[in-house]
N, C-alpha and C positions, 0 to 999 in steps of 0.2 A: 338504372340509368347511369351513364358515365358522368362524373362530376369533377369540377375543379374549383378551388377557392379563388375568389376575386375580391377586390374592394369595389363595390358597385358604385358607379358614378351617378346612377339615377336615384337610388334611395339612400345613398351615403352609408350603407352598411359595410363595415370592414370585415374581411375574411369570411364572407358569406359563400355558401356553396352555390355553384352555378352549373346548370345542366348543359352538357355538350350536345348541340344539335347537328352541327356539320363540321367536319375537318376537311379543308381544301388545300392540298399540297400546292405550294407556290414555287418552291425551288427544291433541290434535292434534300436539303436539311432545314427547310423553313415551311411553315404552314400557317394558314389563316383558320382560326377556329371560332365559329359563331356559337355563343352560349346565351342562355337566359338565366337571369338571377332568380334563385329559388324564393326570394322574399317578395320582390316587386314584379317579377315576370318580364322585366324589360330586357332587351337584347344588347349584347356587347360583342364586338369583334376583337379577338385576341390575336396578336401576331407573335408566333412562337418559333423557337428553335425546336426541331423535332427530329426523330430518327427518319430514315428514308421510308417513304410511304408509296403505295401504288399510285399510278398516274390517273387517279379518279377521285371524285369527291366521296368521302366516307360520311354517311349520315347516321348520327346518333348511335343507338345500340343495334342498328342494323348492320354495323361493321361486320364484314365477312371474315371475322377472326374469333377465336375463342374468348370467353369472358376473362380468362387469366391474361391472355395476350393483350386484350383491350385495356386492362388495368395497367399493365406494364407500359403500354403506349402512353396513357394519360400521365403516368408517373414520370415519363421521360420528357414531357412537354415543358419547356422553359419559356415563360411569358416574357417578352422583351418590351412590349408596349401594348396598349389597348385603345380602342376608339368606341365611344367617347372616353376620354381619360378622366380618372379621378382627380379633382382639382388639387394642384400642388401649391403649398404656400409660396407666395412671391418673396423674393429676396431684395432688400434694399441695403446698399452698402453704406458703411460709415455710421450706421445708426448706433447710438449708445446702448449698452447691453440692457439696461432696465426698460428702455423704450422698445427695443427689439423683442424682448420677451413678451410684452403685452400685445404687440402687433402680431407676432407669429402665433400666439395663442388665439387671437381673433381670427386669423386666417384658417387655423385648424378647425375652430368651432364653426366657421362659416362653411367650410368644405363638408363638414359632417352635419350641416343643417341645424346646428344649435344656435339659432339666431339671437336669442336673448343674451346668451353668454358672449357671442361675437360682438354685439353692440356695446356691451360693457367693456370688453377688451379694447376696442378701438378708442373709446372714450378715455380709458386709462392710459393708452399710448399717448394721446393728446395731452393729458394732464401731466404726465412725466416729461414730455417734450417741453411744455411751457415752464416747468420748474428748472429746466436746464438753460433755455434761451432767455428767460426772464426771471432769474432767481430772486430778485428783489421785489417782485410783484406779489402781493398778498391777495387773499380772497378766493372766491369761487372762479371756475373757469371763465364764466361770462365776463366777470370784472377784469380778469387778466387780459382777455382778448380785446375788450373795449379799450383798455389802457394802451395796448400795443397799437390799436387803430388810431387813437388820439395822438400818439407820438409819431405816426407815420413810419413805424418801425418795420412794417411789412406791407407788401402790395395789397390792395383791397381784395384781390382774388384769393389770397392766402387767408385773410381775415374771414372771408366768406366760407372757405373750406373748414376753418376751425369751428365756426358757428354751426355748420351742417353736421359735423362729427359730434359736437356737443349736444345738439338737438337729438340726434340718433341715440346717443348714450343716455339721455334723460328719459327715453321711452321705457327703460328698464323699470321705472317706477309706475308705469301705467298698468292697468288691469289686463290689457291685451299685449301679446308679444309683438315685436316689430315685424313689419312686412318683409318677406324675403327680398323684394326689390329695393327696399330702403336700406337693408343691410348690405346688399351688393353695391349700392351707391356709396354707402359709408366706407366700404372697403376701398373703392376707387379713390375717394377723397383722401382717405388716410394714406394711401400709397403715394398720391401726388404730393401731399403735404410733407411727408417724411423725406421724400426724394428731394424736394426743394430745400428743406431745412438742413439736411445732413449729407445726402449723397452728392448733390450738386457742389456744395463747398468742398467736400472731400476730394472730388475728382479734380476740381480746379487747383486745389492745393497740391495734389499729386503731380499734375501737369506742370505747375510752376517749379516744384522741386526738381522734377526731371529736367526741365529746361535749364535750371540753374546748374545742375550737375553736368550738363552737356557743354557748358561754357556759354559765353555771350551769344545771344541770338541776333537776328537781323531785324531791325525795326523798319 
């Protein structure tokens, strides 16, 4: 059977062989290729740059060409995107390097369904962020967050996000792994929190600097 390597979005296996079921020419040099993952058997559609193909659908190894030519055809396919897509790590601007490393590792582990590690990474990102925004506060994450709340240093919604991420991270000490839905929620909470703490102020500062460089504005 003709095969092509993919990063499977269903079972999260990277560089797994997938069996080609159908090649459907879409344009003179582009094709849609339906494949099934050899590990989980789920289907994925690949959108590929391809050599010119006959104006018909080519089904699996029933392609009306020799095995050698079929292999050449598969080798010439260049995947430009696939659906569903393998989850890509989200990017948050202006995040300090130490915080970003933990967050991006969490994103990578979440995409590859290593939920226990992802939960720990998001908690680490929160811990490192707190050390930067409240360097004088000591103690565990809970105590730091509660001090920020008592000082009205952050909106209540941000305090809530911090506690949710902390609670998710604490599950690494339980006998059971975190639920995938809880990790997905933790990923969203972490993204919102870091966007508010770092990207939003960074964007505002950039806009102010640009406006100052352009000369006096109109009030």
